[in-house]
N, C-alpha and C positions, 0 to 999 in steps of 0.2 A: 457455558454450554458447548457441547461438542457433537458434531454430526459427521457421519461417514458420507463421503462423495467419491464414488468410484475407487474405494479403497484408500483414499486420502482423507486427512482430518481437516474439517473447517471448525474453527474454535473461536468463540467470543470471550474475551476477558475485559474486566474493568481494572484500569491501572494505568501506569506509566510506561509509554512506548520505550523510553530510554532504558528501562530495566529488563527488556524481553531477552529471552535466551533463544533467539532464532538465528538463522544464518545471516538474514538482513532484516532491518527495519525500514520502513517507508517514511521518508520525510515529506511533509505537505509543503512542497517547495514553491518559490516564485520563479519566474521565467529567467531571472538573472542568477538564481542559485546562490542568492545572499542569505545566509542564515541569520534572520533577524529575530522575530518574536515567535510566540506560540510553540509549536512542536519544533520547528527549525531552530529556535532559541535554546530549547532545552537540549536539543541534540548538539549544538555548538558548545554550550556550557559543559555537559558531561563528556562529550566526545574529544573536545580539544581542538587546537587550531589546525590540525592536519586536514580535517574534513573540509573546512573552508578554503584552505589552500588548494586542495584538490578540485573543488568546485570552481575556484578562480581559473585553474588551468583549463577546465571543461569550458567555462565561459558562459554557459546557459542552455536552455533548451525550450522547445515551443511548448504552448499549453496543451496538455494531454500527453507530452513526452515524458520519458523517464531515462535517468543516467544513474551510473552507480559509481560509488567512491568507497574507500575503506571505512571502516566504522571507529577509527582512532582508538580512544579509550573506552568506548562502549563495549557492553557485553556481546552484541552482535558484531560479527566480523565485517559487515558491509552495510552501507546505507544506500538505499535506491531513492533518489530524489525525483518524485513525481510531481508535475506542474498541474495543478487542478485550475478549474475556472474560477473567476470572480463573478458574483451574481451580477447580472445585468450586462455582461459583455457579449452575450448572444450564444446559442448553441451549446449552452452549459452542460446539458445532460450528455451530449455525445463527448464532450471533452472530458468529463469525468469518468465516463466509460472508457475513453481511450487511455487516460492516466492509470486507471486500474489494470486494464489489459496490457499496457506497455510495462508496467512494474512486473507483472507475472512473467512477461517474455524476458525480460531483462534478468529475472531470477533463474529462469530456464537456461538462457544463453550463458550463464556462469555457473551452471550445474549446482545451483543452490537447492537445498531440500526443505527449507522453511523460510517463512516470510511473515513479518507482522505489519499490518496496515492500522494507520489512524483513520479517522472519519474525515478524509480529505476534503478541503474547501469549506468546512463547516464553521471554522473560526472567524477571523478577520475577513475572509473571502465572502462570508454571508449566505452560503449554500445552505439550503434547509436540510435538517439531519433526516428527515424521513425520506426525502428524495435521494439523499447520499446512500442511506441504507439500502434502498431499493436497487439502485444502479450498481453499487459496489459488490452487494452480495449477488446479484443475478449475473453480473460479469463474471465473478470468480467462480460461480457453481458451473456457468455455461463453459468456462475454460477448462475446469477440473473434469467435467463430463466429456467435453469434445476430445480432450487429450488424455483421457483416463485409459484404463486398461483396454487393450485391443485397438486403440485409435491408431489411424495412419496418415493424419493430416499434417504432422509436423515432421521436420527432417529426422528426428529420433523416433518418430512413431508415437511418443507419448511424453507427457510431461515428467519431469524428475521431481517435482515439487510433492512433498508428501504431507506437508502441514501448512495450512494458511491460517493465520490469527488475525482477528480484528481486536486490536487493543484500544478499548473505548475510554476516554476520559469523563468519569462521573457516571452516576447510577442513571440518570435521565438518557444519556446517549446509549449505555448499555441496553437499557429497556427498549428503545427504539429498534436497534439492531436484533435484539432477541425476539421482539414481536414479528419482525420482518422476516427473519430466519425461519420461524415457525410456520409463516405463510408459504415460504419457497420449498419447505421439504414435505 
């Protein structure tokens, strides 16, 4: 599913984020930036050791934060490591919103044109997929709308991001995001 937001593409696909042909993919990271299981483990296996080595040099980031490394052997040139909340730690909705927003900001700061997100925090961190879809889609639509054509609130006046993809693992996750996107547009 593809929609137009201020002359930018917001797209939903079902698939493997490590196979995405976007400038960056987002890793659903932990605060220590250790590429263990889930999305992070898949990125480590396909991207090679260079990504973990760069993460080790960075050392970590806060819940809701995002940092960037190279993409190693991945199709994407970069990996943006966004730390989502663990369910039950408190203020989870705001932290997920910040992880999404900070990923978009890091993409813009690095002049990236396209970015692919997974459903952050919905795996071992236990965040409900419906809440994730609502927060991540609304945050992304707000960002593209606020910094879209004619905007003047960022240093450059507008976002350089041309395409945002939500790469969902499995039909069920895709369906939740599709239903939510239909409500948003």
